[in-house]
C-alpha positions as CSV (number, residue, x, y, z in Angstrom):
1,M,0.0,0.0,0.0
2,A,3.1,2.3,-0.2
3,W,1.9,3.9,-3.4
4,M,-1.4,5.0,-1.8
5,N,-2.1,8.5,-0.6
6,P,-3.3,8.9,3.0
7,M,-7.0,9.0,2.0
8,E,-6.7,5.8,-0.1
9,K,-4.9,4.0,2.8
10,K,-7.8,5.0,5.1
11,L,-10.4,3.8,2.7
12,A,-8.5,0.5,2.1
13,E,-9.2,-0.3,5.8
14,Y,-12.9,-0.5,4.9
15,K,-12.5,-3.5,2.6
16,C,-13.7,-6.9,3.7
17,D,-13.3,-10.4,2.3
18,T,-16.9,-11.5,1.8
19,N,-16.1,-15.2,2.0
20,E,-14.8,-14.6,5.5
21,A,-17.5,-12.0,6.5
22,I,-20.4,-14.3,5.7
23,S,-21.1,-16.9,8.4
24,L,-23.5,-19.8,7.7
25,K,-25.1,-22.2,10.2
26,L,-27.5,-25.1,10.2
27,V,-29.1,-24.7,13.7
28,R,-30.6,-27.6,15.6
29,F,-30.3,-26.3,19.2
30,A,-30.4,-22.7,20.5
31,D,-26.8,-23.3,21.8
32,D,-25.6,-23.7,18.2
33,L,-26.0,-19.9,17.7
34,E,-23.1,-19.2,19.9
35,D,-21.1,-22.3,19.0
36,E,-18.3,-21.3,16.5
37,S,-17.7,-25.0,15.6
38,T,-21.1,-25.0,13.9
39,T,-20.2,-22.1,11.6
40,F,-19.1,-22.5,8.0
41,H,-18.2,-20.0,5.3
42,P,-18.8,-19.8,1.5
43,E,-16.4,-21.1,-1.1
44,Y,-17.6,-18.4,-3.5
45,S,-19.3,-15.0,-3.2
46,H,-18.4,-13.5,-6.5
47,Q,-22.0,-13.8,-7.9
48,L,-23.2,-11.2,-5.4
49,Y,-20.0,-9.2,-4.6
50,G,-18.0,-9.3,-7.8
51,D,-14.9,-11.2,-8.9
52,D,-12.7,-9.8,-6.1
53,E,-15.2,-11.1,-3.5
54,V,-14.7,-7.9,-1.5
55,A,-17.3,-5.6,0.1
56,F,-16.3,-2.0,0.5
57,G,-17.4,0.4,3.2
58,Y,-17.2,-1.5,6.5
59,K,-14.8,-2.5,9.3
60,G,-15.4,-5.7,11.1
61,L,-18.1,-6.8,8.7
62,Q,-20.2,-9.8,9.8
63,I,-23.0,-11.2,7.7
64,Q,-24.9,-13.8,9.6
65,L,-27.1,-16.1,7.5
66,Y,-28.3,-18.9,9.8
67,Y,-30.8,-21.6,8.9
68,S,-32.8,-24.0,11.1
69,A,-31.6,-27.5,10.3
70,G,-34.9,-28.8,9.0
71,N,-37.2,-26.4,7.2
72,L,-34.5,-23.8,6.8
73,S,-36.2,-20.9,8.5
74,T,-33.7,-18.1,8.1
75,L,-32.0,-15.6,10.4
76,F,-30.3,-12.7,8.5
77,K,-28.2,-10.1,10.4
78,V,-25.5,-7.6,9.3
79,K,-23.0,-6.2,11.9
80,Y,-19.9,-4.0,11.6
81,S,-17.7,-2.0,13.9
82,A,-17.5,1.1,11.6
83,R,-19.0,2.3,8.4
84,V,-17.2,4.5,5.9
85,T,-20.0,7.2,5.7
86,E,-19.6,7.9,9.4
87,K,-16.0,9.1,8.8
88,F,-15.8,10.3,5.2
89,D,-18.2,12.5,3.1
90,C,-19.2,11.6,-0.4
91,V,-18.1,7.9,-0.1
92,E,-20.9,5.3,-0.3
93,P,-20.5,1.8,1.1
94,D,-21.6,-1.3,-0.9
95,D,-25.1,-2.4,-0.3
96,V,-24.1,-5.8,1.3
97,E,-27.6,-6.3,2.8
98,G,-29.4,-5.6,-0.4
99,K,-27.4,-8.2,-2.3
100,I,-28.4,-10.9,0.1
101,R,-32.0,-9.8,0.1
102,E,-32.1,-10.4,-3.6
103,I,-31.5,-14.2,-3.1
104,I,-33.2,-15.1,0.2
105,P,-37.0,-15.4,0.1
106,A,-39.3,-13.3,2.2
107,G,-40.2,-14.4,5.6
108,F,-36.7,-14.4,7.2
109,S,-36.0,-13.2,10.8
110,C,-33.8,-10.3,11.7
111,N,-34.1,-10.9,15.4
112,T,-32.3,-13.8,17.2
113,D,-35.2,-14.3,19.7
114,D,-37.7,-14.6,16.9
115,F,-35.5,-17.1,15.1
116,T,-35.0,-19.1,18.3
117,S,-38.7,-19.4,18.8
118,L,-39.0,-20.9,15.3
119,L,-36.7,-23.8,16.3
120,E,-39.5,-25.1,18.5
121,K,-41.5,-25.7,15.3
122,E,-38.9,-27.9,13.8
123,T,-40.7,-30.9,15.3
124,N,-43.5,-30.3,12.7
125,F,-41.1,-30.5,9.8
126,K,-41.1,-33.8,7.8
127,P,-39.2,-34.6,4.6
128,F,-41.1,-33.9,1.3
129,G,-42.0,-36.4,-1.3
130,T,-41.4,-40.1,-1.7
131,L,-38.8,-42.0,0.3
132,L,-36.4,-43.7,-2.1
133,H,-33.6,-44.9,0.2
134,T,-32.5,-45.2,3.8
135,Y,-28.9,-45.7,4.9
136,N,-26.6,-45.5,7.9
137,V,-23.2,-43.8,8.4
138,H,-21.0,-44.7,11.3
139,N,-19.6,-41.6,13.1
140,V,-16.3,-42.5,14.7
141,E,-16.2,-39.5,17.0
142,E,-19.7,-40.2,18.3
143,G,-19.3,-43.9,18.3
144,E,-22.7,-44.6,16.8
145,D,-24.6,-44.9,13.5
146,F,-26.6,-42.0,12.1
147,T,-29.6,-42.6,9.8
148,Y,-30.2,-40.8,6.6
149,Q,-33.0,-40.7,4.0
150,I,-33.2,-39.8,0.4
151,H,-36.5,-38.5,-0.9
152,K,-37.8,-37.4,-4.3
153,G,-39.6,-34.1,-3.8
154,D,-42.5,-32.7,-5.7
155,L,-43.0,-29.0,-6.6
156,L,-46.4,-29.4,-8.4
157,I,-48.3,-28.3,-5.3
158,Y,-47.3,-24.6,-5.2
159,H,-47.6,-22.4,-2.1
160,D,-45.8,-19.2,-1.4
161,F,-44.7,-17.2,1.6
162,D,-47.6,-14.8,1.0
163,C,-49.7,-17.3,2.8
164,P,-48.1,-17.8,6.2
165,C,-50.3,-20.8,7.1
166,T,-48.7,-23.1,4.5
167,F,-45.3,-24.4,4.0
168,S,-44.6,-26.5,0.9
169,M,-41.8,-28.1,-1.0
170,C,-41.7,-25.0,-3.2
171,C,-41.1,-22.7,-0.2
172,Y,-38.5,-25.1,1.2
173,H,-36.7,-25.2,-2.2
174,K,-36.5,-21.4,-2.3
175,R,-34.6,-21.4,0.9
176,L,-32.4,-24.4,0.0
177,Q,-31.3,-23.1,-3.4
178,T,-29.7,-20.0,-1.7
179,F,-26.8,-22.3,-0.7
180,L,-25.9,-22.7,-4.4
181,M,-24.6,-19.2,-4.6
182,W,-22.0,-19.9,-2.0
183,F,-20.8,-23.4,-3.1
184,I,-21.3,-23.7,-6.9
185,E,-19.1,-21.4,-8.9
186,T,-21.5,-20.8,-11.8
187,A,-24.8,-21.4,-9.9
188,S,-28.2,-20.1,-11.1
189,F,-31.7,-20.5,-9.8
190,I,-34.0,-22.8,-11.9
191,D,-37.5,-22.3,-13.3
192,V,-39.6,-24.2,-10.8
193,D,-42.7,-23.8,-13.1
194,D,-41.2,-26.2,-15.6
195,D,-42.6,-29.7,-14.6
196,R,-39.6,-31.5,-16.3
197,W,-37.5,-30.8,-13.2
198,D,-37.0,-33.6,-10.6
199,F,-35.8,-32.9,-7.1
200,F,-33.9,-35.3,-4.8
201,L,-33.3,-34.4,-1.1
202,V,-31.1,-35.9,1.6
203,F,-32.0,-35.7,5.3
204,E,-30.5,-36.8,8.6
205,K,-32.8,-38.2,11.3
206,Y,-31.8,-37.0,14.8
207,N,-33.2,-37.0,18.3
208,K,-34.1,-33.8,20.2
209,D,-35.8,-34.1,23.6
210,G,-37.0,-37.6,22.8
211,E,-38.5,-36.6,19.4
212,T,-37.3,-37.6,16.0
213,L,-36.4,-34.6,13.8
214,F,-34.9,-34.2,10.3
215,A,-32.0,-32.1,9.2
216,T,-31.2,-31.0,5.7
217,V,-28.1,-32.6,4.3
218,G,-28.1,-31.8,0.5
219,Y,-30.0,-32.1,-2.7
220,M,-29.8,-32.7,-6.5
221,T,-31.9,-31.2,-9.4
222,V,-32.3,-33.2,-12.6
223,Y,-33.9,-31.9,-15.9
224,N,-35.6,-34.4,-18.1
225,Y,-34.8,-33.8,-21.8
226,Y,-36.8,-35.2,-24.6
227,V,-35.1,-37.9,-26.8
228,Y,-36.8,-38.8,-30.0
229,P,-39.1,-40.6,-30.4
230,D,-40.4,-41.6,-27.0
231,K,-37.5,-41.4,-24.4
232,T,-36.2,-38.9,-21.9
233,R,-32.6,-38.2,-20.9
234,P,-32.3,-37.0,-17.3
235,R,-29.5,-34.5,-16.9
236,V,-28.1,-33.7,-13.5
237,S,-28.1,-29.9,-13.2
238,Q,-27.1,-29.1,-9.6
239,M,-25.8,-31.2,-6.8
240,L,-24.8,-30.0,-3.4
241,I,-24.0,-31.7,-0.1
242,L,-23.8,-29.0,2.6
243,P,-20.4,-28.5,4.2
244,P,-21.1,-30.0,7.6
245,F,-21.9,-33.3,5.9
246,Q,-19.2,-33.4,3.2
247,G,-16.7,-36.3,3.2
248,E,-19.2,-38.7,4.7
249,G,-20.3,-40.5,1.5
250,H,-23.6,-38.8,1.1
251,G,-22.9,-37.7,-2.5
252,A,-22.3,-41.3,-3.6
253,Q,-25.5,-42.4,-1.8
254,L,-27.5,-39.7,-3.5
255,L,-26.1,-40.3,-7.0
256,E,-26.6,-44.1,-6.7
257,A,-30.2,-43.6,-5.4
258,V,-31.0,-41.3,-8.3
259,H,-29.6,-43.8,-10.8
260,M,-31.6,-46.6,-9.3
261,F,-34.8,-44.4,-9.4
262,Y,-34.4,-43.8,-13.2
263,C,-33.4,-47.4,-13.9
264,N,-37.0,-48.4,-13.1
265,L,-38.4,-46.0,-15.7
266,H,-38.7,-47.6,-19.1
267,K,-38.9,-44.2,-20.9
268,V,-35.4,-43.2,-19.7
269,Q,-32.6,-43.5,-22.3
270,D,-29.6,-42.7,-20.2
271,I,-28.4,-40.3,-17.5
272,T,-26.0,-37.4,-18.1
273,A,-24.8,-34.3,-16.3
274,E,-24.6,-30.6,-17.3
275,D,-21.1,-29.2,-17.2
276,P,-19.9,-31.6,-14.5
277,S,-17.1,-30.5,-12.1
278,E,-14.0,-32.5,-11.5
279,N,-15.4,-33.6,-8.1
280,Y,-18.6,-34.7,-9.7
281,V,-16.8,-36.8,-12.4
282,K,-14.8,-38.5,-9.6
283,L,-18.0,-39.2,-7.7
284,R,-19.7,-40.5,-10.9
285,D,-16.8,-42.8,-11.7
286,Y,-17.0,-44.4,-8.3
287,V,-20.7,-44.9,-8.3
288,L,-20.9,-46.3,-11.9
289,V,-18.0,-48.7,-11.3
290,K,-19.7,-49.8,-8.1
291,L,-22.9,-50.5,-10.0
292,C,-21.3,-52.2,-13.0
293,Q,-18.6,-54.4,-11.3
294,T,-21.1,-57.3,-10.8
295,L,-22.5,-57.2,-14.4
296,P,-21.6,-60.3,-16.5
297,S,-20.2,-58.3,-19.4
298,F,-17.7,-56.7,-17.0
299,S,-16.5,-60.0,-15.5
300,T,-12.8,-60.4,-14.8
301,D,-12.3,-62.9,-17.7
302,K,-13.8,-60.5,-20.2
303,L,-12.1,-57.2,-19.2
304,P,-8.7,-58.1,-20.9
305,L,-10.5,-58.7,-24.2
306,G,-11.3,-55.0,-24.6
307,F,-14.3,-52.8,-24.4
308,S,-17.3,-54.5,-26.1
309,D,-20.8,-53.7,-27.4
310,D,-22.1,-56.1,-24.7
311,M,-20.6,-53.8,-22.0
312,S,-22.1,-50.7,-23.5
313,T,-25.5,-52.4,-23.9
314,E,-25.7,-54.0,-20.5
315,A,-24.6,-50.8,-18.7
316,R,-27.3,-48.8,-20.6
317,E,-30.1,-51.4,-20.0
318,K,-29.3,-52.1,-16.4
319,F,-28.3,-48.7,-15.1
320,K,-29.0,-46.1,-17.8
321,I,-25.3,-45.5,-18.4
322,N,-24.3,-44.0,-21.7
323,K,-21.5,-45.5,-23.9
324,K,-18.9,-42.8,-23.0
325,H,-19.3,-43.4,-19.3
326,A,-19.4,-47.2,-19.7
327,R,-16.0,-47.0,-21.4
328,R,-14.5,-45.2,-18.4
329,V,-16.0,-47.9,-16.1
330,Y,-14.4,-50.6,-18.3
331,E,-11.0,-48.9,-18.1
332,I,-11.2,-48.6,-14.3
333,L,-12.2,-52.2,-13.8
334,R,-9.6,-53.4,-16.3
335,L,-6.9,-51.5,-14.4
336,R,-8.1,-53.2,-11.2
337,V,-7.5,-56.7,-12.6
338,T,-4.3,-55.8,-14.6
339,D,-0.9,-56.7,-13.1
340,M,0.9,-53.4,-14.0
341,S,4.3,-55.0,-13.0
342,D,3.9,-57.3,-16.0
343,E,5.3,-55.3,-18.9
344,T,3.2,-57.0,-21.6
345,K,-0.1,-56.5,-19.7
346,A,0.8,-53.0,-18.7
347,R,1.7,-52.1,-22.3
348,D,-1.6,-53.6,-23.6
349,Y,-3.6,-51.6,-21.1
350,R,-1.6,-48.4,-21.8
351,L,-2.2,-48.7,-25.6
352,E,-5.9,-49.4,-25.1
353,V,-6.4,-46.2,-23.1
354,K,-4.1,-44.0,-25.2
355,K,-5.9,-45.1,-28.3
356,R,-9.1,-43.6,-26.9
357,L,-7.3,-40.5,-25.7
358,F,-5.6,-39.9,-29.0
359,A,-8.8,-40.3,-31.1
360,P,-9.8,-36.6,-30.9
361,T,-6.3,-35.5,-31.8
362,K,-6.3,-37.8,-34.8
363,K,-9.6,-36.3,-36.0
364,N,-8.2,-32.8,-35.6
365,Q,-5.2,-33.8,-37.7
366,R,-7.4,-35.0,-40.5
367,E,-9.3,-31.7,-40.4
368,M,-6.1,-29.7,-40.4
369,T,-4.8,-31.6,-43.4
370,K,-7.9,-30.4,-45.3
371,M,-7.4,-26.9,-44.1
372,M,-3.8,-26.7,-45.3
373,K,-4.9,-26.7,-48.9
374,C,-6.5,-23.3,-48.2
375,L,-3.9,-21.7,-46.0
376,R,-1.3,-19.0,-46.8
377,P,2.4,-20.0,-46.2
378,E,2.6,-18.1,-42.9
379,E,-0.6,-19.7,-41.7
380,L,0.6,-23.1,-42.8
381,A,3.8,-22.7,-40.7
382,S,1.8,-21.8,-37.7
383,H,-0.4,-24.8,-37.9
384,I,2.5,-27.2,-38.6
385,S,4.1,-26.1,-35.4
386,Q,0.9,-27.0,-33.6
387,M,1.2,-30.6,-35.0
388,D,4.6,-31.3,-33.5
389,T,4.6,-35.1,-33.0
390,A,6.9,-35.1,-30.0
391,L,4.8,-32.5,-28.2
392,Q,1.7,-34.5,-28.9
393,Q,3.3,-37.7,-27.5
394,E,4.3,-35.8,-24.4
395,E,0.8,-34.4,-23.9
396,L,-0.7,-37.8,-24.5
397,E,1.5,-39.4,-21.9
398,K,0.7,-36.6,-19.4
399,S,-3.1,-37.2,-19.9
400,Y,-2.6,-40.9,-19.5
401,Q,-0.7,-40.6,-16.2
402,E,-3.3,-38.1,-14.9
403,L,-6.1,-40.5,-15.8
404,L,-4.3,-43.4,-14.2
405,A,-4.0,-41.5,-11.0
406,E,-7.8,-40.8,-11.1
407,Y,-8.6,-44.4,-11.8
408,R,-6.4,-45.6,-8.9
409,R,-8.2,-43.3,-6.5
410,V,-11.5,-44.9,-7.5
411,I,-10.1,-48.4,-7.1
412,E,-8.8,-47.5,-3.6
413,R,-12.2,-46.1,-2.6
414,L,-13.9,-49.3,-3.8
415,A,-11.4,-51.3,-1.7
416,Q,-12.2,-49.3,1.4
417,A,-15.9,-49.6,0.8
């Protein structure tokens, strides 16, 4: 800050990192409000506060956005130790409160006592929709199993906060989707009036004063695209397991339950995902391999023979897995049964995978050969440099090694499971 003049230095003190300033909680007990261990922070806040994720105009900025664990009743408060307009004329602070009000639905509390009184109504909250799957997770610290449920929700019955006597799946979803802004980099809210959306919800069952309550764990949205002539292609749009529950296997449970749900629907062609993240691809690899490892076409004696039409067909018919994903499943399972210390077997596997990885490059080369006939000399020289064979081989080997590392992580997770 040495280059700043005194006024600029003073104003710089009124900048706050919004990822640190925003505190989120899922509150089960009144004591949670003062318990810092229950607090978590956003991974992203650029969609509200710009690429720098900075709010200007405040010292000691604290944005509290607390939710009751079940129906997600919301407490929203903004605190700060100093505000720029109190010290300097003609300088306006950012409207940090207004930005949050744009995404949270009406009906939130600004008073802690009011919010605490709402916790007593959590006993009335029950998961929406149809129960698809129940599973247990052992908590080492607690020394006991916790029970979780996956439900398919339904937004067709539409109520709004304008009627305080009702609370529906739609109201609940409005609260739940606000988490997307903090944990999915390119998140956007969906059009709930489109009946081609499916909603899948994860809840934890827990005990409070002798009663069974439910806490929100995460959710997934899926859009059903039309496939000619009479099929649909469900595409995963958004998936989020809330931070307090991450790393416990809930994502895998949810994705597997969703696959099994669509497997029972004859009209479904296959299941895909919209612009999947790296973490989602890793999760999908694990779930699909787990599903396919017992299929006859993926048996140990057939894997060394190469990827077959039988594998593609059986994966699609049994689990609605498309050919591209079935191929990855095959490569992971073949690696698991391949002795990579055997040079011949390791070489056969490497060539099989690299052949697939090289296919797009080979196609590009054919297209470039056609283009060369139309290029000027200087353009031709530029494109020839891009086709350097040694460089291509180097990139191909790098891609192969990265893929191998990904596959081994899936195999290790399967072994642990």
